[in-house]
N, C-alpha and C positions, 0 to 999 in steps of 0.2 A: 430561221430554218428548224425550227423546235416542230412538230408533228407525232400524231401515233401511230404507227399501224397496226390494226387492231385484227389475229388472225381468229382464224375457227378450228378446234381442236376434232381430229388429230389433224395439224396445216400441214403434214406431206399427204395424206388423203384429200381434205376440202378444200381449194383454189382460193376461197374466197379472205379478202383482207379488207377491211374499211379502214380508208384510210382519213385521217382529223386534223387539221391545221388548227389552231388556236386566234382567235382576231389579228395577231401582230405578224402571224407565220407567211411569207411570203407565199405568193400563189405559184411562183416559180418551182420554191420548193415541193411545195405539192403535187405539182404536174410532173415533174421528176422522180418523183416517189411512186407516182398511179404509172408510170412509164419502164419502172427498174422493175415491181410488182408484175407487169405483163410479159417483162421480158424473159421471166424465169420459169412465165408459165402461171403464176397465180392469176387469180381475176378481181384488179381492186375495185375497189366502191365509190367513190369520193362522198364523206359525212360532210356536209357542209358547214353544219353549225355544231358546235358542242349538244350531246344530247344527251339526258343519264343510260346509261344501260347501249348504246351503241342503236344499228341499228338492227342486228340480227336476233339478241336478247330481247328486244323489245318485240318485236315479231314470236318470238319462241315462248317468249314468257308469258304474253298475252294470248296467246294459243292452252297452257299450260294452265293459269290462271281459270279461264274457261273449261277445260276438261277437269278441274279437281272440284269446277261449280255442275257441272252437268252429275260426274259421280256424288258431291254431298246431298245436293236434290234426291237421289234418287234414279236418275233419269237412264242412266246407263251404268254397266258394271267399268269397272277400270279398264279390262279387256277389250269390252265392247270400245269403247270411247280410243283406245291403242288402234281397233281394228279399224278405226272410220278415219284415221290416221292414213296409218299404213296399207291400207287396201282401197282408200277412197281419193284424199286429197294428195295424201301425199305421192301416191304415181302419176300426179296431174305436176306436183311439183317438182319432181327430182327435175324438171326440163323444160318449166314453164313459172312464170311469176304470179302470182295472184291479179295482178292487171293484167297479163295476157289471156291469162284462164275465164275471166268474166267477160274478154276482149271479142274469143271467139267461142263463149257461149251464149250470145245473144245475136239476133241477127241483123240488130241495126250496130254490131260493135258494143264498146266498155259505155258507151252513155246510155242507149239500151238496155244494157241489163241495170246498171243504176239508177237508172230512173223505173225499170222493173222492182226491184228488189230493195229496193232504197229503206222505203216505208218498214219493211221488214229489217232491216241491217237496222235503223234509228232505232226501232222497239227495243233488237235484242241488246243495242246498246245504251238505254234509255239511262241506264244508270249515271255514267258517264259524260251525260249532257252532248253526245257526238249527234251531230247533226252532218245532210247531205244539202250544200246549196248548188240553186243551177249553176253557178256560175263554176264552182269549183269541179261541178262533172262536168260542163265543158271543156277545161281543161285541163283532164285528167283523159278525158277522151280525142281531146286533139294532141295531149300527148302522145296517146297511142296509136292516130295516125298519120305523125310523122315517124315512127319507129318500123308501123307496116301499114304500107297506104290501101285503101278498103280496097283496089284491084286485090293484090295479094291476101286477102284474108280468105277467101278460099282453099288456094294452093296451103296455106299454112294451115289450116284446118285438117286437110288432109295429113301431112305433114306430122302433125299431133297423135291424129289416130295412128297411123304407119310407127311415132314411139310408141306407141302405148299398147298395140301388139307387141312388137320386141320387148317391150320394158317385161311385160305375162310373159312372153317366152325363154326369156333370162331370168325370171326367177322361179320357173317350174323348170330348166335344168339344175339349177342354180339349189331347189330344195335339198339340203342334207339328206344322202339315201337312209340316213338311220333313224327320220322320223316316220320313215313309213313301218308297220308292223311287221312284226318277224310270222316269215310263214313257220307252224307246227312243224313239219319236218326237218326242216334249218334249226330251228330250238333247239329240236332233240339231238340232231350231227351236233352241233355246239357242245350240247350237253357231254353228250359222249366222249366227247375230243378233248374236255377240260379233264376228267373222269380218267383220263389216259395219263393224260400229262401228271395228274395229281401222285 
């Protein structure tokens, strides 16, 4: 019955929980824990074998390592790298994962995407020895088609675009008013009021 339920900070705002058992953990215990997490409103994933850093940390720290390299190599500033995530990747990733993004960004789905950009992905990750083999590409594509049949991809792309438009509106509305420059007459009025209070 021994297993790990690894939350994400802050857990009261981010629902992901990584559930990982050991070789000796009963599958029934893992399934009960996954069901319990769902019942209380969390979004658990099953980490099927022990791996250093869990899933989320390995993803975010791989991205952070590349961000550090881009800054160190003079490719972009810290703020511009953050903007690439905040104003680009992050908006899509707010409601889609990396595989679904690729699946919807090429006419033929994930296989098409990986065949188009696989050589570039391999070149960027050459130091790690990463390679995409055809069997892996086919398996990933098949996994996406099991989740979203080809007939549903067009509707899903429209859904993606609506979500992006809604997110754009939300971010514009949530922008703090204090971020806008104060008009000269407002600044003068505020100064006069403060002077009277003093």
